[in-house]
TORKOL-4160 file (C-alpha; in steps of 0.2 Angstrom, whole numbers, padded with zeros to 4 digits, m for minus):
205
<pt num="1" X="0000" Y="0000" Z="0000"/>
<pt num="2" X="0008" Y="0016" Z="m0006"/>
<pt num="3" X="0011" Y="0030" Z="0006"/>
<pt num="4" X="0002" Y="0042" Z="m0006"/>
<pt num="5" X="m0014" Y="0032" Z="m0005"/>
<pt num="6" X="m0013" Y="0032" Z="0014"/>
<pt num="7" X="m0010" Y="0051" Z="0014"/>
<pt num="8" X="m0024" Y="0055" Z="0003"/>
<pt num="9" X="m0036" Y="0044" Z="0013"/>
<pt num="10" X="m0031" Y="0051" Z="0029"/>
<pt num="11" X="m0030" Y="0069" Z="0023"/>
<pt num="12" X="m0048" Y="0069" Z="0017"/>
<pt num="13" X="m0055" Y="0060" Z="0032"/>
<pt num="14" X="m0047" Y="0071" Z="0045"/>
<pt num="15" X="m0050" Y="0087" Z="0035"/>
<pt num="16" X="m0068" Y="0082" Z="0035"/>
<pt num="17" X="m0067" Y="0079" Z="0054"/>
<pt num="18" X="m0060" Y="0096" Z="0057"/>
<pt num="19" X="m0074" Y="0104" Z="0046"/>
<pt num="20" X="m0087" Y="0095" Z="0056"/>
<pt num="21" X="m0080" Y="0102" Z="0073"/>
<pt num="22" X="m0079" Y="0119" Z="0065"/>
<pt num="23" X="m0097" Y="0118" Z="0060"/>
<pt num="24" X="m0103" Y="0112" Z="0077"/>
<pt num="25" X="m0094" Y="0127" Z="0085"/>
<pt num="26" X="m0102" Y="0138" Z="0072"/>
<pt num="27" X="m0085" Y="0144" Z="0065"/>
<pt num="28" X="m0084" Y="0154" Z="0049"/>
<pt num="29" X="m0076" Y="0148" Z="0033"/>
<pt num="30" X="m0058" Y="0153" Z="0039"/>
<pt num="31" X="m0061" Y="0144" Z="0055"/>
<pt num="32" X="m0066" Y="0128" Z="0045"/>
<pt num="33" X="m0050" Y="0129" Z="0035"/>
<pt num="34" X="m0040" Y="0132" Z="0051"/>
<pt num="35" X="m0047" Y="0117" Z="0060"/>
<pt num="36" X="m0047" Y="0106" Z="0044"/>
<pt num="37" X="m0029" Y="0109" Z="0040"/>
<pt num="38" X="m0024" Y="0107" Z="0058"/>
<pt num="39" X="m0033" Y="0090" Z="0059"/>
<pt num="40" X="m0026" Y="0084" Z="0042"/>
<pt num="41" X="m0008" Y="0090" Z="0044"/>
<pt num="42" X="m0005" Y="0092" Z="0062"/>
<pt num="43" X="m0001" Y="0074" Z="0065"/>
<pt num="44" X="0012" Y="0074" Z="0052"/>
<pt num="45" X="0020" Y="0090" Z="0059"/>
<pt num="46" X="0022" Y="0082" Z="0076"/>
<pt num="47" X="0029" Y="0066" Z="0069"/>
<pt num="48" X="0042" Y="0076" Z="0059"/>
<pt num="49" X="0047" Y="0085" Z="0075"/>
<pt num="50" X="0049" Y="0068" Z="0084"/>
<pt num="51" X="0059" Y="0060" Z="0070"/>
<pt num="52" X="0070" Y="0075" Z="0067"/>
<pt num="53" X="0063" Y="0079" Z="0050"/>
<pt num="54" X="0061" Y="0098" Z="0046"/>
<pt num="55" X="0043" Y="0103" Z="0048"/>
<pt num="56" X="0045" Y="0113" Z="0032"/>
<pt num="57" X="0044" Y="0096" Z="0023"/>
<pt num="58" X="0025" Y="0097" Z="0025"/>
<pt num="59" X="0025" Y="0111" Z="0012"/>
<pt num="60" X="0031" Y="0098" Z="m0001"/>
<pt num="61" X="0014" Y="0090" Z="0000"/>
<pt num="62" X="0006" Y="0104" Z="m0011"/>
<pt num="63" X="m0007" Y="0092" Z="m0019"/>
<pt num="64" X="m0013" Y="0086" Z="m0002"/>
<pt num="65" X="m0016" Y="0104" Z="0003"/>
<pt num="66" X="m0026" Y="0107" Z="m0013"/>
<pt num="67" X="m0036" Y="0091" Z="m0010"/>
<pt num="68" X="m0040" Y="0096" Z="0008"/>
<pt num="69" X="m0045" Y="0114" Z="0002"/>
<pt num="70" X="m0056" Y="0108" Z="m0012"/>
<pt num="71" X="m0065" Y="0095" Z="m0001"/>
<pt num="72" X="m0068" Y="0107" Z="0014"/>
<pt num="73" X="m0074" Y="0121" Z="0002"/>
<pt num="74" X="m0087" Y="0109" Z="m0007"/>
<pt num="75" X="m0092" Y="0102" Z="0010"/>
<pt num="76" X="m0094" Y="0119" Z="0018"/>
<pt num="77" X="m0106" Y="0125" Z="0004"/>
<pt num="78" X="m0116" Y="0109" Z="0002"/>
<pt num="79" X="m0120" Y="0103" Z="0020"/>
<pt num="80" X="m0137" Y="0097" Z="0015"/>
<pt num="81" X="m0130" Y="0084" Z="0004"/>
<pt num="82" X="m0119" Y="0075" Z="0016"/>
<pt num="83" X="m0121" Y="0082" Z="0034"/>
<pt num="84" X="m0135" Y="0069" Z="0038"/>
<pt num="85" X="m0124" Y="0055" Z="0032"/>
<pt num="86" X="m0109" Y="0061" Z="0042"/>
<pt num="87" X="m0118" Y="0059" Z="0058"/>
<pt num="88" X="m0121" Y="0041" Z="0053"/>
<pt num="89" X="m0104" Y="0038" Z="0046"/>
<pt num="90" X="m0093" Y="0051" Z="0054"/>
<pt num="91" X="m0085" Y="0038" Z="0066"/>
<pt num="92" X="m0081" Y="0027" Z="0051"/>
<pt num="93" X="m0072" Y="0041" Z="0042"/>
<pt num="94" X="m0062" Y="0046" Z="0057"/>
<pt num="95" X="m0057" Y="0027" Z="0059"/>
<pt num="96" X="m0051" Y="0027" Z="0041"/>
<pt num="97" X="m0040" Y="0043" Z="0045"/>
<pt num="98" X="m0034" Y="0035" Z="0061"/>
<pt num="99" X="m0029" Y="0019" Z="0053"/>
<pt num="100" X="m0021" Y="0027" Z="0037"/>
<pt num="101" X="m0011" Y="0040" Z="0046"/>
<pt num="102" X="m0005" Y="0028" Z="0060"/>
<pt num="103" X="0001" Y="0015" Z="0047"/>
<pt num="104" X="0009" Y="0029" Z="0037"/>
<pt num="105" X="0018" Y="0036" Z="0052"/>
<pt num="106" X="0025" Y="0019" Z="0057"/>
<pt num="107" X="0031" Y="0015" Z="0039"/>
<pt num="108" X="0040" Y="0032" Z="0039"/>
<pt num="109" X="0049" Y="0028" Z="0055"/>
<pt num="110" X="0054" Y="0011" Z="0049"/>
<pt num="111" X="0060" Y="0018" Z="0033"/>
<pt num="112" X="0072" Y="0029" Z="0043"/>
<pt num="113" X="0078" Y="0014" Z="0053"/>
<pt num="114" X="0071" Y="0019" Z="0070"/>
<pt num="115" X="0068" Y="0006" Z="0084"/>
<pt num="116" X="0051" Y="m0001" Z="0088"/>
<pt num="117" X="0048" Y="0012" Z="0101"/>
<pt num="118" X="0050" Y="0026" Z="0089"/>
<pt num="119" X="0039" Y="0017" Z="0076"/>
<pt num="120" X="0025" Y="0016" Z="0089"/>
<pt num="121" X="0027" Y="0034" Z="0094"/>
<pt num="122" X="0027" Y="0039" Z="0076"/>
<pt num="123" X="0011" Y="0029" Z="0073"/>
<pt num="124" X="0002" Y="0037" Z="0088"/>
<pt num="125" X="0007" Y="0055" Z="0084"/>
<pt num="126" X="0003" Y="0054" Z="0066"/>
<pt num="127" X="m0013" Y="0045" Z="0069"/>
<pt num="128" X="m0019" Y="0056" Z="0083"/>
<pt num="129" X="m0009" Y="0072" Z="0083"/>
<pt num="130" X="m0020" Y="0081" Z="0071"/>
<pt num="131" X="m0036" Y="0077" Z="0081"/>
<pt num="132" X="m0028" Y="0083" Z="0097"/>
<pt num="133" X="m0023" Y="0099" Z="0089"/>
<pt num="134" X="m0040" Y="0101" Z="0081"/>
<pt num="135" X="m0049" Y="0098" Z="0098"/>
<pt num="136" X="m0038" Y="0110" Z="0108"/>
<pt num="137" X="m0040" Y="0124" Z="0095"/>
<pt num="138" X="m0059" Y="0121" Z="0096"/>
<pt num="139" X="m0058" Y="0122" Z="0115"/>
<pt num="140" X="m0063" Y="0103" Z="0117"/>
<pt num="141" X="m0056" Y="0089" Z="0128"/>
<pt num="142" X="m0046" Y="0079" Z="0115"/>
<pt num="143" X="m0055" Y="0063" Z="0110"/>
<pt num="144" X="m0039" Y="0053" Z="0112"/>
<pt num="145" X="m0036" Y="0057" Z="0130"/>
<pt num="146" X="m0054" Y="0051" Z="0136"/>
<pt num="147" X="m0058" Y="0034" Z="0142"/>
<pt num="148" X="m0064" Y="0029" Z="0125"/>
<pt num="149" X="m0053" Y="0017" Z="0116"/>
<pt num="150" X="m0044" Y="0027" Z="0102"/>
<pt num="151" X="m0026" Y="0029" Z="0104"/>
<pt num="152" X="m0023" Y="0010" Z="0108"/>
<pt num="153" X="m0027" Y="0006" Z="0090"/>
<pt num="154" X="m0013" Y="0017" Z="0083"/>
<pt num="155" X="m0001" Y="0008" Z="0096"/>
<pt num="156" X="m0008" Y="m0008" Z="0089"/>
<pt num="157" X="m0003" Y="m0004" Z="0071"/>
<pt num="158" X="0014" Y="0004" Z="0076"/>
<pt num="159" X="0019" Y="m0011" Z="0086"/>
<pt num="160" X="0016" Y="m0024" Z="0073"/>
<pt num="161" X="0024" Y="m0014" Z="0059"/>
<pt num="162" X="0039" Y="m0010" Z="0071"/>
<pt num="163" X="0042" Y="m0028" Z="0075"/>
<pt num="164" X="0042" Y="m0033" Z="0057"/>
<pt num="165" X="0027" Y="m0044" Z="0057"/>
<pt num="166" X="0018" Y="m0032" Z="0045"/>
<pt num="167" X="0030" Y="m0029" Z="0030"/>
<pt num="168" X="0020" Y="m0034" Z="0014"/>
<pt num="169" X="0007" Y="m0025" Z="0004"/>
<pt num="170" X="m0006" Y="m0038" Z="0009"/>
<pt num="171" X="m0002" Y="m0038" Z="0027"/>
<pt num="172" X="m0003" Y="m0019" Z="0027"/>
<pt num="173" X="m0020" Y="m0019" Z="0019"/>
<pt num="174" X="m0025" Y="m0032" Z="0032"/>
<pt num="175" X="m0019" Y="m0021" Z="0046"/>
<pt num="176" X="m0027" Y="m0006" Z="0039"/>
<pt num="177" X="m0044" Y="m0015" Z="0039"/>
<pt num="178" X="m0041" Y="m0022" Z="0056"/>
<pt num="179" X="m0038" Y="m0005" Z="0064"/>
<pt num="180" X="m0054" Y="0002" Z="0056"/>
<pt num="181" X="m0064" Y="m0013" Z="0062"/>
<pt num="182" X="m0057" Y="m0013" Z="0080"/>
<pt num="183" X="m0061" Y="0006" Z="0081"/>
<pt num="184" X="m0078" Y="0004" Z="0075"/>
<pt num="185" X="m0081" Y="m0011" Z="0087"/>
<pt num="186" X="m0075" Y="0000" Z="0101"/>
<pt num="187" X="m0088" Y="0013" Z="0096"/>
<pt num="188" X="m0102" Y="0002" Z="0093"/>
<pt num="189" X="m0100" Y="m0009" Z="0109"/>
<pt num="190" X="m0094" Y="0006" Z="0120"/>
<pt num="191" X="m0077" Y="m0002" Z="0125"/>
<pt num="192" X="m0068" Y="0009" Z="0137"/>
<pt num="193" X="m0051" Y="0010" Z="0146"/>
<pt num="194" X="m0051" Y="0010" Z="0165"/>
<pt num="195" X="m0053" Y="0027" Z="0173"/>
<pt num="196" X="m0047" Y="0031" Z="0191"/>
<pt num="197" X="m0061" Y="0036" Z="0202"/>
<pt num="198" X="m0056" Y="0046" Z="0217"/>
<pt num="199" X="m0065" Y="0042" Z="0233"/>
<pt num="200" X="m0058" Y="0057" Z="0243"/>
<pt num="201" X="m0073" Y="0064" Z="0251"/>
<pt num="202" X="m0065" Y="0081" Z="0253"/>
<pt num="203" X="m0065" Y="0083" Z="0234"/>
<pt num="204" X="m0084" Y="0084" Z="0234"/>
<pt num="205" X="m0085" Y="0098" Z="0248"/>
């Protein structure tokens, strides 16, 4: 599975997620672009900082910026054509973006010869970094930091790529689909991670 395909899939999915958040917060068109670009490219920028790659390398992805711009512009002016379906399929597209970017980030780190720990970190930051930046800019609690299972699936992908278990086109496709399915199952069945509950009575006073 070529990096460019993963880039395109992830960029469109996260640009749309940024647009949705902006519309929910009643932002204007420029606010839509800011959140959309932050969601689509923020993870890659954080990954580049982690791996020692100049952040300016993002500006070499001109076609992806154009794709994101076109998608967000069309979606902004035609909400009646898709907004109902996004409510139904929004988690699915977000899962696609998570899977595509997590795998792309992991492959990037492997190509640079980094150890498994760095591969996992690259997968997590590329897959979730844009969403974190998007939510912070919108004044929301980042989705990945809640008890909902989200970031675990990026770790899952980075680990299997990092240890060399996934290294062929077919295995990458299988991993891509698996992360999407696991994310959707965690949404549908409300899987959650443990949360510490304080029993300090003074906290309620």
